Structure formats: C-alpha cells, structure tokens
Biopython code that builds the backbone (N, CA, C, O; Angstrom):
import numpy as np
from Bio.PDB.StructureBuilder import StructureBuilder

atoms = [
    (1, "MET", "N", (110.727, 261.917, 212.679)),
    (1, "MET", "CA", (112.066, 262.001, 212.178)),
    (1, "MET", "C", (112.316, 260.781, 211.013)),
    (1, "MET", "O", (111.436, 260.004, 211.384)),
    (2, "LYS", "N", (112.854, 260.221, 210.026)),
    (2, "LYS", "CA", (113.492, 258.545, 208.908)),
    (2, "LYS", "C", (114.065, 257.949, 209.753)),
    (2, "LYS", "O", (114.505, 258.982, 210.258)),
    (3, "VAL", "N", (114.582, 256.966, 210.558)),
    (3, "VAL", "CA", (115.617, 256.315, 210.678)),
    (3, "VAL", "C", (116.193, 255.950, 209.652)),
    (3, "VAL", "O", (115.754, 255.420, 208.631)),
    (4, "THR", "N", (117.709, 256.403, 210.100)),
    (4, "THR", "CA", (118.768, 255.805, 208.464)),
    (4, "THR", "C", (119.672, 255.273, 209.036)),
    (4, "THR", "O", (119.736, 254.917, 210.213)),
    (5, "ARG", "N", (120.627, 255.172, 207.991)),
    (5, "ARG", "CA", (121.967, 253.830, 208.925)),
    (5, "ARG", "C", (122.725, 255.017, 209.332)),
    (5, "ARG", "O", (123.040, 254.771, 210.497)),
    (6, "ASP", "N", (123.203, 256.196, 209.009)),
    (6, "ASP", "CA", (123.713, 257.048, 209.499)),
    (6, "ASP", "C", (123.124, 257.151, 211.121)),
    (6, "ASP", "O", (123.834, 256.881, 212.089)),
    (7, "ASN", "N", (121.732, 257.582, 211.223)),
    (7, "ASN", "CA", (121.542, 257.805, 212.386)),
    (7, "ASN", "C", (121.559, 256.575, 214.127)),
    (7, "ASN", "O", (121.546, 256.636, 215.356)),
    (8, "GLN", "N", (121.606, 255.359, 212.664)),
    (8, "GLN", "CA", (121.049, 254.277, 213.839)),
    (8, "GLN", "C", (122.830, 253.633, 214.100)),
    (8, "GLN", "O", (123.149, 252.532, 214.549)),
    (9, "GLU", "N", (123.671, 254.678, 213.672)),
    (9, "GLU", "CA", (125.342, 253.987, 213.799)),
    (9, "GLU", "C", (125.567, 255.233, 214.511)),
    (9, "GLU", "O", (126.048, 255.025, 215.625)),
    (10, "GLU", "N", (125.449, 256.011, 214.337)),
    (10, "GLU", "CA", (125.749, 257.054, 215.606)),
    (10, "GLU", "C", (124.451, 257.079, 216.756)),
    (10, "GLU", "O", (124.312, 257.983, 217.580)),
    (11, "ALA", "N", (123.955, 256.432, 216.685)),
    (11, "ALA", "CA", (123.623, 255.848, 218.309)),
    (11, "ALA", "C", (124.758, 254.536, 218.582)),
    (11, "ALA", "O", (125.160, 254.225, 219.702)),
    (12, "HIS", "N", (125.073, 254.013, 217.589)),
    (12, "HIS", "CA", (125.733, 252.452, 218.383)),
    (12, "HIS", "C", (127.209, 253.095, 218.377)),
    (12, "HIS", "O", (128.028, 252.185, 218.505)),
    (13, "ILE", "N", (127.590, 253.871, 218.313)),
    (13, "ILE", "CA", (128.316, 254.329, 218.521)),
    (13, "ILE", "C", (128.142, 255.451, 220.482)),
    (13, "ILE", "O", (128.921, 255.353, 221.431)),
    (14, "MET", "N", (127.133, 256.165, 220.410)),
    (14, "MET", "CA", (127.209, 257.089, 221.562)),
    (14, "MET", "C", (126.860, 255.976, 223.182)),
    (14, "MET", "O", (127.131, 256.192, 224.363)),
    (15, "VAL", "N", (126.365, 255.134, 222.694)),
    (15, "VAL", "CA", (126.127, 253.307, 223.437)),
    (15, "VAL", "C", (127.494, 252.369, 223.738)),
    (15, "VAL", "O", (127.863, 251.562, 224.591)),
    (16, "LEU", "N", (128.000, 252.967, 222.532)),
    (16, "LEU", "CA", (128.972, 252.115, 223.239)),
    (16, "LEU", "C", (130.568, 252.886, 223.991)),
    (16, "LEU", "O", (131.324, 252.332, 224.789)),
    (17, "ALA", "N", (130.720, 254.507, 223.319)),
    (17, "ALA", "CA", (130.945, 255.018, 223.843)),
    (17, "ALA", "C", (131.079, 255.278, 225.913)),
    (17, "ALA", "O", (132.026, 255.340, 226.698)),
    (18, "GLU", "N", (129.067, 255.381, 226.092)),
    (18, "GLU", "CA", (128.506, 255.004, 227.367)),
    (18, "GLU", "C", (128.957, 254.120, 228.324)),
    (18, "GLU", "O", (129.230, 254.120, 229.525)),
    (19, "LEU", "N", (128.943, 253.411, 227.441)),
    (19, "LEU", "CA", (129.068, 251.924, 228.303)),
    (19, "LEU", "C", (129.745, 251.366, 228.854)),
    (19, "LEU", "O", (129.618, 250.789, 229.934)),
    (20, "THR", "N", (131.450, 251.561, 227.463)),
    (20, "THR", "CA", (133.019, 252.147, 227.246)),
    (20, "THR", "C", (133.181, 252.878, 228.928)),
    (20, "THR", "O", (134.178, 252.440, 229.502)),
    (21, "GLY", "N", (132.552, 253.659, 229.567)),
    (21, "GLY", "CA", (132.938, 254.404, 229.950)),
    (21, "GLY", "C", (132.653, 254.980, 231.672)),
    (21, "GLY", "O", (132.872, 255.968, 232.373)),
    (22, "SER", "N", (131.823, 253.191, 231.781)),
    (22, "SER", "CA", (130.962, 252.809, 232.707)),
    (22, "SER", "C", (131.630, 251.526, 233.259)),
    (22, "SER", "O", (131.913, 251.002, 234.336)),
    (23, "ALA", "N", (131.744, 251.266, 231.651)),
    (23, "ALA", "CA", (133.390, 249.802, 232.575)),
    (23, "ALA", "C", (134.373, 250.234, 233.003)),
    (23, "ALA", "O", (134.535, 249.498, 233.977)),
    (24, "SER", "N", (135.349, 251.048, 232.999)),
    (24, "SER", "CA", (136.085, 251.555, 233.242)),
    (24, "SER", "C", (135.837, 252.040, 234.283)),
    (24, "SER", "O", (136.769, 252.841, 234.350)),
    (25, "ALA", "N", (134.899, 252.268, 235.782)),
    (25, "ALA", "CA", (134.437, 252.160, 236.591)),
    (25, "ALA", "C", (133.911, 251.733, 237.600)),
    (25, "ALA", "O", (133.846, 252.117, 238.767)),
    (26, "ILE", "N", (133.353, 250.490, 236.770)),
    (26, "ILE", "CA", (133.027, 249.739, 237.285)),
    (26, "ILE", "C", (134.064, 248.473, 237.598)),
    (26, "ILE", "O", (134.121, 247.637, 238.500)),
    (27, "GLY", "N", (134.577, 248.651, 236.826)),
    (27, "GLY", "CA", (136.895, 248.108, 236.315)),
    (27, "GLY", "C", (137.273, 248.360, 237.892)),
    (27, "GLY", "O", (137.348, 247.527, 238.796)),
    (28, "TYR", "N", (137.592, 250.471, 237.950)),
    (28, "TYR", "CA", (138.437, 250.817, 238.971)),
    (28, "TYR", "C", (137.583, 250.760, 240.192)),
    (28, "TYR", "O", (138.117, 251.156, 241.228)),
    (29, "GLY", "N", (136.082, 250.246, 240.267)),
    (29, "GLY", "CA", (135.504, 249.996, 241.318)),
    (29, "GLY", "C", (135.885, 248.730, 242.166)),
    (29, "GLY", "O", (136.211, 248.856, 243.346)),
    (30, "LEU", "N", (135.850, 247.854, 241.720)),
    (30, "LEU", "CA", (136.373, 246.560, 241.415)),
    (30, "LEU", "C", (137.454, 246.001, 241.810)),
    (30, "LEU", "O", (137.706, 244.995, 242.473)),
    (31, "ALA", "N", (138.119, 246.883, 241.255)),
    (31, "ALA", "CA", (139.995, 247.395, 241.644)),
    (31, "ALA", "C", (140.899, 247.273, 242.933)),
    (31, "ALA", "O", (141.957, 246.727, 243.247)),
    (32, "ALA", "N", (139.405, 248.498, 243.831)),
    (32, "ALA", "CA", (139.565, 248.917, 244.998)),
    (32, "ALA", "C", (139.608, 248.004, 245.246)),
    (32, "ALA", "O", (140.757, 247.561, 245.251)),
    (33, "ILE", "N", (138.530, 247.041, 245.621)),
    (33, "ILE", "CA", (138.462, 245.927, 246.849)),
    (33, "ILE", "C", (139.590, 245.252, 246.900)),
    (33, "ILE", "O", (139.488, 244.475, 247.849)),
    (34, "GLY", "N", (141.000, 245.088, 246.188)),
    (34, "GLY", "CA", (141.486, 244.120, 246.287)),
    (34, "GLY", "C", (143.203, 245.527, 248.049)),
    (34, "GLY", "O", (143.806, 245.211, 249.075)),
    (35, "PRO", "N", (143.141, 246.152, 247.646)),
    (35, "PRO", "CA", (144.496, 247.358, 248.090)),
    (35, "PRO", "C", (143.012, 247.855, 249.792)),
    (35, "PRO", "O", (143.398, 247.914, 250.959)),
    (36, "GLY", "N", (141.424, 248.121, 249.349)),
    (36, "GLY", "CA", (141.496, 247.489, 250.228)),
    (36, "GLY", "C", (141.051, 246.281, 251.674)),
    (36, "GLY", "O", (140.790, 246.505, 252.855)),
    (37, "ILE", "N", (141.122, 245.162, 250.975)),
    (37, "ILE", "CA", (141.699, 244.347, 251.915)),
    (37, "ILE", "C", (142.874, 244.074, 252.451)),
    (37, "ILE", "O", (143.106, 243.309, 253.387)),
    (38, "GLY", "N", (143.599, 244.706, 251.848)),
    (38, "GLY", "CA", (145.225, 244.370, 251.833)),
    (38, "GLY", "C", (145.713, 245.157, 253.035)),
    (38, "GLY", "O", (146.841, 245.048, 253.516)),
    (39, "VAL", "N", (144.913, 245.826, 253.400)),
    (39, "VAL", "CA", (144.886, 247.027, 254.309)),
    (39, "VAL", "C", (144.961, 246.326, 256.247)),
    (39, "VAL", "O", (145.396, 246.220, 257.394)),
    (40, "GLY", "N", (143.731, 245.968, 254.668)),
    (40, "GLY", "CA", (142.775, 245.149, 256.221)),
    (40, "GLY", "C", (143.595, 243.997, 256.424)),
    (40, "GLY", "O", (143.666, 244.013, 257.653)),
    (41, "ILE", "N", (144.094, 243.258, 256.149)),
    (41, "ILE", "CA", (144.939, 241.948, 255.832)),
    (41, "ILE", "C", (146.936, 242.900, 256.699)),
    (41, "ILE", "O", (147.978, 242.343, 257.041)),
    (42, "ILE", "N", (146.649, 243.979, 256.703)),
    (42, "ILE", "CA", (148.054, 244.273, 257.453)),
    (42, "ILE", "C", (147.405, 245.189, 258.838)),
    (42, "ILE", "O", (147.318, 244.595, 259.913)),
    (43, "PHE", "N", (147.230, 245.767, 258.798)),
    (43, "PHE", "CA", (146.779, 245.712, 259.731)),
    (43, "PHE", "C", (146.200, 245.408, 261.423)),
    (43, "PHE", "O", (146.227, 245.867, 262.565)),
    (44, "ALA", "N", (145.745, 244.415, 260.688)),
    (44, "ALA", "CA", (144.848, 243.324, 262.411)),
    (44, "ALA", "C", (146.128, 242.420, 261.688)),
    (44, "ALA", "O", (146.411, 241.468, 262.414)),
    (45, "SER", "N", (146.636, 242.455, 260.937)),
    (45, "SER", "CA", (148.310, 241.159, 262.145)),
    (45, "SER", "C", (149.020, 242.079, 262.530)),
    (45, "SER", "O", (150.033, 241.665, 263.095)),
    (46, "TYR", "N", (148.906, 243.549, 262.454)),
    (46, "TYR", "CA", (149.932, 244.360, 263.490)),
    (46, "TYR", "C", (149.293, 244.510, 264.955)),
    (46, "TYR", "O", (149.805, 244.987, 265.968)),
    (47, "ILE", "N", (147.911, 243.912, 264.743)),
    (47, "ILE", "CA", (147.017, 244.641, 266.433)),
    (47, "ILE", "C", (147.451, 242.662, 266.909)),
    (47, "ILE", "O", (147.818, 242.127, 267.955)),
    (48, "GLN", "N", (147.127, 242.101, 265.408)),
    (48, "GLN", "CA", (147.561, 240.590, 266.554)),
    (48, "GLN", "C", (149.023, 240.628, 267.253)),
    (48, "GLN", "O", (149.045, 240.558, 268.482)),
    (49, "SER", "N", (150.298, 240.739, 266.515)),
    (49, "SER", "CA", (151.550, 240.811, 266.714)),
    (49, "SER", "C", (151.300, 241.623, 268.177)),
    (49, "SER", "O", (151.156, 240.890, 269.155)),
    (50, "THR", "N", (151.255, 242.680, 268.338)),
    (50, "THR", "CA", (151.415, 243.188, 269.066)),
    (50, "THR", "C", (150.483, 242.802, 270.686)),
    (50, "THR", "O", (150.721, 242.771, 271.893)),
    (51, "ALA", "N", (149.526, 242.602, 269.901)),
    (51, "ALA", "CA", (148.666, 241.700, 271.591)),
    (51, "ALA", "C", (149.311, 240.466, 272.100)),
    (51, "ALA", "O", (149.233, 240.159, 273.289)),
    (52, "ARG", "N", (150.135, 239.542, 270.968)),
    (52, "ARG", "CA", (150.534, 238.467, 271.826)),
    (52, "ARG", "C", (152.615, 239.156, 272.322)),
    (52, "ARG", "O", (153.198, 238.661, 273.287)),
    (53, "GLN", "N", (153.026, 239.828, 271.778)),
    (53, "GLN", "CA", (154.356, 240.637, 271.553)),
    (53, "GLN", "C", (153.898, 241.969, 272.116)),
    (53, "GLN", "O", (153.585, 242.802, 271.265)),
    (54, "PRO", "N", (153.825, 242.231, 273.045)),
    (54, "PRO", "CA", (153.570, 243.899, 273.067)),
    (54, "PRO", "C", (154.909, 244.693, 272.511)),
    (54, "PRO", "O", (155.057, 245.489, 271.584)),
    (55, "GLU", "N", (155.888, 244.088, 273.551)),
    (55, "GLU", "CA", (157.560, 245.002, 273.712)),
    (55, "GLU", "C", (158.074, 244.653, 271.867)),
    (55, "GLU", "O", (159.255, 244.568, 271.530)),
    (56, "SER", "N", (157.002, 244.511, 270.987)),
    (56, "SER", "CA", (157.712, 244.648, 268.994)),
    (56, "SER", "C", (156.492, 245.674, 268.599)),
    (56, "SER", "O", (156.140, 246.133, 267.512)),
    (57, "ALA", "N", (156.135, 245.794, 269.552)),
    (57, "ALA", "CA", (155.230, 246.839, 269.459)),
    (57, "ALA", "C", (155.419, 247.590, 268.174)),
    (57, "ALA", "O", (154.810, 247.475, 267.111)),
    (58, "ARG", "N", (156.959, 248.834, 268.709)),
    (58, "ARG", "CA", (157.116, 249.990, 268.485)),
    (58, "ARG", "C", (158.137, 249.751, 266.934)),
    (58, "ARG", "O", (158.223, 250.599, 266.046)),
    (59, "ILE", "N", (158.881, 248.289, 266.926)),
    (59, "ILE", "CA", (159.964, 247.026, 265.957)),
    (59, "ILE", "C", (159.496, 246.826, 265.291)),
    (59, "ILE", "O", (160.102, 246.129, 264.478)),
    (60, "THR", "N", (157.664, 247.265, 264.830)),
    (60, "THR", "CA", (157.009, 246.386, 263.878)),
    (60, "THR", "C", (156.248, 247.564, 263.638)),
    (60, "THR", "O", (155.188, 247.256, 263.093)),
    (61, "GLN", "N", (156.376, 248.992, 263.855)),
    (61, "GLN", "CA", (154.743, 249.858, 263.434)),
    (61, "GLN", "C", (155.877, 250.443, 262.482)),
    (61, "GLN", "O", (155.266, 251.183, 261.711)),
    (62, "GLN", "N", (157.026, 250.469, 262.207)),
    (62, "GLN", "CA", (157.961, 250.766, 260.806)),
    (62, "GLN", "C", (157.343, 250.660, 259.991)),
    (62, "GLN", "O", (157.044, 251.614, 259.273)),
    (63, "TRP", "N", (156.732, 248.898, 259.717)),
    (63, "TRP", "CA", (156.969, 247.319, 258.595)),
    (63, "TRP", "C", (155.543, 248.551, 258.410)),
    (63, "TRP", "O", (156.075, 249.435, 257.738)),
    (64, "VAL", "N", (154.965, 248.727, 258.513)),
    (64, "VAL", "CA", (153.400, 247.986, 259.075)),
    (64, "VAL", "C", (153.565, 250.054, 257.735)),
    (64, "VAL", "O", (153.784, 250.118, 256.525)),
    (65, "TRP", "N", (153.522, 250.274, 257.922)),
    (65, "TRP", "CA", (153.884, 252.235, 257.168)),
    (65, "TRP", "C", (153.565, 251.743, 255.803)),
    (65, "TRP", "O", (152.670, 251.885, 254.970)),
    (66, "ILE", "N", (155.280, 250.763, 256.010)),
    (66, "ILE", "CA", (155.951, 251.478, 254.301)),
    (66, "ILE", "C", (154.545, 250.157, 253.984)),
    (66, "ILE", "O", (153.787, 250.635, 253.139)),
    (67, "GLY", "N", (154.129, 248.914, 254.372)),
    (67, "GLY", "CA", (153.203, 248.027, 253.755)),
    (67, "GLY", "C", (152.160, 249.007, 252.932)),
    (67, "GLY", "O", (152.030, 249.244, 251.731)),
    (68, "PHE", "N", (151.317, 249.577, 254.385)),
    (68, "PHE", "CA", (150.361, 250.143, 253.760)),
    (68, "PHE", "C", (150.637, 251.872, 252.426)),
    (68, "PHE", "O", (149.943, 252.515, 251.639)),
    (69, "ALA", "N", (151.807, 251.878, 252.846)),
    (69, "ALA", "CA", (152.173, 252.865, 251.685)),
    (69, "ALA", "C", (152.189, 251.964, 250.109)),
    (69, "ALA", "O", (152.078, 252.420, 248.971)),
    (70, "VAL", "N", (152.267, 251.359, 250.305)),
    (70, "VAL", "CA", (152.820, 250.287, 249.084)),
    (70, "VAL", "C", (151.524, 249.767, 248.707)),
    (70, "VAL", "O", (151.154, 249.509, 247.562)),
    (71, "VAL", "N", (150.786, 249.621, 249.924)),
    (71, "VAL", "CA", (149.640, 248.316, 248.597)),
    (71, "VAL", "C", (148.602, 250.178, 248.361)),
    (71, "VAL", "O", (147.997, 250.266, 247.292)),
    (72, "GLU", "N", (148.525, 251.117, 249.092)),
    (72, "GLU", "CA", (147.524, 252.447, 248.660)),
    (72, "GLU", "C", (148.420, 252.742, 247.371)),
    (72, "GLU", "O", (147.676, 252.341, 246.475)),
    (73, "ALA", "N", (149.164, 253.040, 246.974)),
    (73, "ALA", "CA", (150.651, 252.971, 246.019)),
    (73, "ALA", "C", (150.100, 252.536, 245.279)),
    (73, "ALA", "O", (150.119, 253.258, 244.282)),
    (74, "LEU", "N", (149.285, 251.274, 245.082)),
    (74, "LEU", "CA", (148.892, 250.397, 244.108)),
    (74, "LEU", "C", (147.728, 250.777, 243.181)),
    (74, "LEU", "O", (147.609, 250.598, 241.968)),
    (75, "ALA", "N", (146.655, 251.518, 244.334)),
    (75, "ALA", "CA", (145.657, 251.272, 244.025)),
    (75, "ALA", "C", (145.803, 252.785, 243.701)),
    (75, "ALA", "O", (144.654, 253.016, 243.326)),
    (76, "LEU", "N", (146.506, 254.034, 243.597)),
    (76, "LEU", "CA", (146.945, 255.172, 242.562)),
    (76, "LEU", "C", (147.389, 254.562, 241.786)),
    (76, "LEU", "O", (146.743, 254.676, 240.745)),
    (77, "PHE", "N", (148.202, 253.921, 241.699)),
    (77, "PHE", "CA", (148.713, 253.554, 240.534)),
    (77, "PHE", "C", (147.202, 253.090, 239.440)),
    (77, "PHE", "O", (147.031, 253.522, 238.300)),
    (78, "GLY", "N", (146.425, 252.289, 240.055)),
    (78, "GLY", "CA", (145.996, 251.415, 238.967)),
    (78, "GLY", "C", (145.188, 252.762, 238.595)),
    (78, "GLY", "O", (145.378, 253.392, 237.554)),
    (79, "ILE", "N", (143.920, 253.240, 239.962)),
    (79, "ILE", "CA", (143.334, 255.013, 238.745)),
    (79, "ILE", "C", (143.884, 256.027, 237.786)),
    (79, "ILE", "O", (143.143, 256.626, 237.006)),
    (80, "ALA", "N", (145.927, 256.338, 237.871)),
    (80, "ALA", "CA", (145.868, 256.676, 236.326)),
    (80, "ALA", "C", (145.456, 255.902, 235.945)),
    (80, "ALA", "O", (144.300, 256.035, 235.543)),
    (81, "PHE", "N", (146.247, 254.332, 235.791)),
    (81, "PHE", "CA", (146.190, 254.383, 234.275)),
    (81, "PHE", "C", (145.365, 253.773, 234.067)),
    (81, "PHE", "O", (145.524, 252.938, 233.176)),
    (82, "GLY", "N", (144.199, 253.834, 234.676)),
    (82, "GLY", "CA", (142.461, 253.793, 234.153)),
    (82, "GLY", "C", (142.578, 254.615, 233.358)),
    (82, "GLY", "O", (142.524, 254.266, 232.179)),
    (83, "PHE", "N", (142.863, 256.578, 233.820)),
    (83, "PHE", "CA", (143.667, 257.683, 233.201)),
    (83, "PHE", "C", (143.989, 257.596, 232.086)),
    (83, "PHE", "O", (143.395, 258.207, 231.198)),
    (84, "VAL", "N", (144.856, 256.932, 231.900)),
    (84, "VAL", "CA", (145.994, 257.172, 231.226)),
    (84, "VAL", "C", (145.706, 256.222, 230.236)),
    (84, "VAL", "O", (146.645, 256.695, 229.595)),
    (85, "PHE", "N", (145.301, 255.345, 229.520)),
    (85, "PHE", "CA", (145.335, 254.258, 229.273)),
    (85, "PHE", "C", (143.754, 253.428, 228.486)),
    (85, "PHE", "O", (143.489, 252.546, 227.669)),
    (86, "SER", "N", (142.758, 254.813, 229.747)),
    (86, "SER", "CA", (141.418, 255.158, 228.815)),
    (86, "SER", "C", (141.386, 255.392, 227.150)),
    (86, "SER", "O", (142.212, 256.017, 226.484)),
    (87, "SER", "N", (139.800, 254.479, 226.537)),
    (87, "SER", "CA", (139.900, 254.379, 224.862)),
    (87, "SER", "C", (139.458, 256.529, 224.841)),
    (87, "SER", "O", (140.066, 257.151, 223.970)),
    (88, "ASN", "N", (138.351, 257.482, 225.901)),
    (88, "ASN", "CA", (138.241, 258.204, 226.157)),
    (88, "ASN", "C", (138.506, 259.607, 224.962)),
    (88, "ASN", "O", (137.798, 260.483, 224.466)),
    (89, "THR", "N", (140.403, 259.056, 224.863)),
    (89, "THR", "CA", (140.724, 259.689, 224.043)),
    (89, "THR", "C", (140.268, 260.870, 223.418)),
    (89, "THR", "O", (139.427, 260.516, 222.591)),
    (90, "PRO", "N", (140.442, 262.470, 223.393)),
    (90, "PRO", "CA", (140.178, 263.168, 222.226)),
    (90, "PRO", "C", (141.605, 262.415, 221.437)),
    (90, "PRO", "O", (142.553, 261.750, 221.853)),
    (91, "GLY", "N", (140.997, 263.124, 219.563)),
    (91, "GLY", "CA", (142.205, 262.841, 218.177)),
    (91, "GLY", "C", (142.965, 262.251, 218.369)),
    (91, "GLY", "O", (143.803, 262.020, 217.498)),
]
sb = StructureBuilder()
sb.init_structure("model")
sb.init_model(0)
sb.init_chain("A")
sb.init_seg("    ")
for serial, (resi, resn, name, xyz) in enumerate(atoms, 1):
    if name == "N":
        sb.init_residue(resn, " ", resi, " ")
    sb.init_atom(name, np.array(xyz, "f"), 0.0, 1.0, " ", f" {name:<3s}", serial, name[0])
structure = sb.get_structure()
C-alpha cells in the first residue's frame, strides 16, 4: 500500500481524535480529586468538632450534609460539562 498525503492526513486526524478523548478522561479524573479531598475535609472537620464538643453533633450534622451535597454537585457538574463541551460532537 502506497502512503499518500491523504492517508497521512487521515492518520493524523484519527490520532488527534484519540488523544482528545483520552485527554478528556484524564482531565475529569484529575478534576475529581478536588471533590474527593473536599469531602474528606468536611467529614474530618465534623468528626473533630464532635470529638471536642459532643453535644453540638446534632447542630452541626445538617451543615455537614449540605456541604457534602454542594461538593458532590461540583463533581457532577464537572462530568456533565465535560460531555456538553466535548469536541467529539457529531456534525
């Protein structure tokens, strides 16, 4: 098979598409580290505050769940926007 300029251009386009898809997955994987750390900090702070002042556990528990929901929502927005703004859309 003879290598022509058209074949080379098709090969470059295919490699670029594969790299774009891989970069998107790697980017979201790295972006998911932030919410994971955030959730850890939220629950660690709750455990520390409850250990220091056990009678405040019921008061602070609702704020823990609100903080957890906000941090997890950011992770879900990240994956949703990754799909919305991906460059692999047909057309």
